N, C-alpha and C positions, 0 to 999 in steps of 0.2 A: 503493499499501500503506500511505502513512502516513497519508494523509486518513481511513485505516479505522480506525485507532489512536487514541485518544481521548489529547490530551494531560494532563499529569498535574496543569497549573492547571485544566481546564475544568469538571471538577465544582464547582470552589469559584466562578469565573463563574456555571455558571450557578440554583449558591444565589442566589448572591447576586442575581443579575436579579430571579428568583422572587421575591424577600424586600421587592427592591424595587415591584414590579407591584401585590404584594399591600402595601405599605404607600400605594402611589397609589390604590389603591382603595379604602381604608380611608377615607382624608383626603376620597376624592370620598364618599364615603357620610355623614360628618362634615357636609357643604356640603349634599346633600341633604337633610339631615335636621334642619338648624338650626330652631329657632323662628321664627316668623314669620308673619305676615298671608299668607305662602303654603302654608303648610300648610294652609291653610282647602281649596285645594284639595284635598288628600288627602283631607281631615275628609268631604266632599263624595259625593268619589268613593268610598269608604268605603263608601258607604249602598249601594252597587251589590252588597255583602257579602252571602251566605246571612243573617248572622246579622241586619244590620241589614234583610233583607228581612222576616225573622221579628217583627223591633222592629215596621215599617211593620202587616202583617199582624195583630201584635196589640192596634195601637193604633186601627185602624180597627173591629176589634171591642169593643173598649173605647165606642169614640164612639157606635156604631151601640145597644149595650147603656143609655147614658148617654138618648140619644134615646128609644128606647120606653120607658124607664122616666116619663121625662118626659109622655112620649104617654098611657099606660096612667093616669099621672096626674090628670093632664087628663083622659080622661074619668069616671074616677071621681068626680071633682070635679063637671063638670057632671052627671051621674047625679043625685050626690046633692042638688045644688042644684035641682034639677026637681023631686024627689021632696022637698022643703020642707022641706027642711035649709041653711039659712044659710049656714053652715060652708062647704058646699060651693064657694060662688060662688070665694073666696081659693085657695083649693086647683087649681081651674080657670084660676084667671088666673093665679096665680105658673106653675105648669108650663106654661101656653102660653107665657106670657111669656120662660121658659128655653128653650122648643123655640126659638123664633122666633130668642134671641138666640146660641143655639148655632150658629146657622146665621150670624150675619151674621159676614161678613169680605170679603176682598178679591175675593174667589173666586164669592163671593154679596154685590154690596154692597147691603144691604138701612138702611133706616135706623135708628134704635136710642134716638134720643132720648123718642119719642114713647110706644113701649114704656114705661120707666122713670117719666118720667112720667104715664103710666096706671097702673101701678101700686101708687105712689106717692099716689094721686090716693082720694077720696072717693068716687069712683065705685067702684070696686073696695073700697076702706072695710079695709085690712086691721084685725086686733085689736088693741091693745096702745098702749102710750105712742107719743105722737110722735116722740120719739128711736129708741124701738124699731122701729117703725116703719121710720124712717131707716134705720136702720143694719142692717137684714132687707131689705130692699128692694135694698141698695145693695149685701148679701153675694151676694145671686141672683142678680142681673141682672150685676154684676161675675164672680160664677163662670160663668156663662154663655157671656160673651164670648169671657173667658179660653178657655175648652172652642174655642169656633169660632176662635180664634188659633192653637190650639194644633195643631187640625187642619189650619189653614193652612200650618202650620210644616212638618206633615207629609209633605203634598203639595208644597208646593215643592222643600223637599231630595230627595222623587223627582226632579222637575224640572229641578233643578240639578245634577243629572250628566249631562246633556246636556251637546254637545261648544261649542255655540254658548255655555251658559249658562259654560262652566269660560272660554273667551276672556275676555267679557265681568268676570269674577269678578279676571281678572289683569291687569284693567287698574291705570293708577296710581290713577285716581280712586278706585275702589272698595278699591285696598290701603292705600290714606290712609285710606279711610274706616273701615274693619275697625282699623286701628291707634287711629283715635280712640275708637272703641267698646271698645274693651279697655282703656282708661286706666280706667272705672270702668261695664262693662257693667250692671250691676243699676238702679245708678240714673241711668242714660240708659234707660234701657228704659222706669223706672217711668215718669217723667216724662214722657215721648213719650206714656204711655199717659193719663197724666193729662190732657195739654193738650187745650182742647175743638177745637181746629183737628187735622185729622187727617197723623200725622210717618209715613206707614205708611214711608217708607223705613229710619228706626231698627227695625222690624221685621225688613226684609227686609234689613240687616246683619246681625241678631243672628242671621237663619237661614244667612245664606252663611257663616256664621264658625263656625258649628255648636257657638254656644250651647246649654250644659246646657239641657232641656227642660224640667225642673221648676225649675230659676228662669228659666226663659221665661215658665211660666205665671205662676207666683207675681209674679214683675214688673208682666205684664199685669193681674194682678188687684189688687194695691195699690194700682196707679193707677187702673184704672179706679172701683176701690171708692170711692175719695178724689171722682172726679170724681161719680159717681152718688150719690154723697150730696149731695153739695151739688144735685146737679138735682133730688134727691127733695126735702132738704130746701126747693128753691126752691118748689115745685111745692103742696106743705102748706100755706106760708106766704100764699101768695095764694090758694089756695083754687083751683085750677085747673080749671076742666070741659074737656068735648068740644073746642068750640073753641078757644078755651085752647091747648089740647094740640094740635090741628090747625094754628091757629096760628103753634108757634113750630118746630114740627117741617117747616113748607110755608118758613121763614124760615131755616131753617138750611138747607134744602136750595136756596134762591136763592142766600143768600151762596156755598153752594159752585160751585154752576154760573156765579153771577157770577163768582168766581175762576178756574175752566179756561176761562172765555172768554178772560180777561183776560192769564190765559197763553197762551192759541192764540194770539193777536191779535199780543203779546209777541216769538213765538217768527215767527211768522211775518214781521211788519216784518222782523229779525232775518236772515230768508234772504233 
């Protein structure tokens, strides 16, 4: 009978136990939500939300419209050139070049140097003074490359939602790289885009960290504008023709191939 009758102190003890449990849960929640590189995992997993899926669909629709507009511009320019309008050739070349560069990223590793040189060369012969030509070619090609990299951003963000990618993202090396990237993300990404050698890992770190899409775009555009301006200026200064452009692009591809083979051989020796 006594066991069925609660003691006077029991409600107080129950309230204290509930309060203690709530405090523990709050502390655990604070620990779990503390900022740090590990929060990148949550940011990537958030890509699976309905809002993120909508953003992804909106982006691909915008990217498709961008590509359609460039293709239409190329067709209009080519038609004008065929009908005896010299101004149609630069329009055709610029739109076609931007279309090509908008596809060139790690998902579709197309060579880009030759296109920048071609658009800056006297073969296309864009109107305007030399500084204007350099700035214009650099702006168009940098914007197209930034669009290609932003497309890669969205695709990889979607792929990073997988469990396997999540395990890789939580490794010590990746977490250290994210901490390093956060020291100056825009500057690091801009310098990586400017560098004449491919530093794709920096872009991948930015994507894994959930870096702002707009800042990602502008950092890529700024770095590529500076690089492409130098390439365009050198092309005009050298008065590069078709064979010079082909030779330079072939040399770049050979150097890249040698680098890949060298790293593969070193890796094989270590194994």
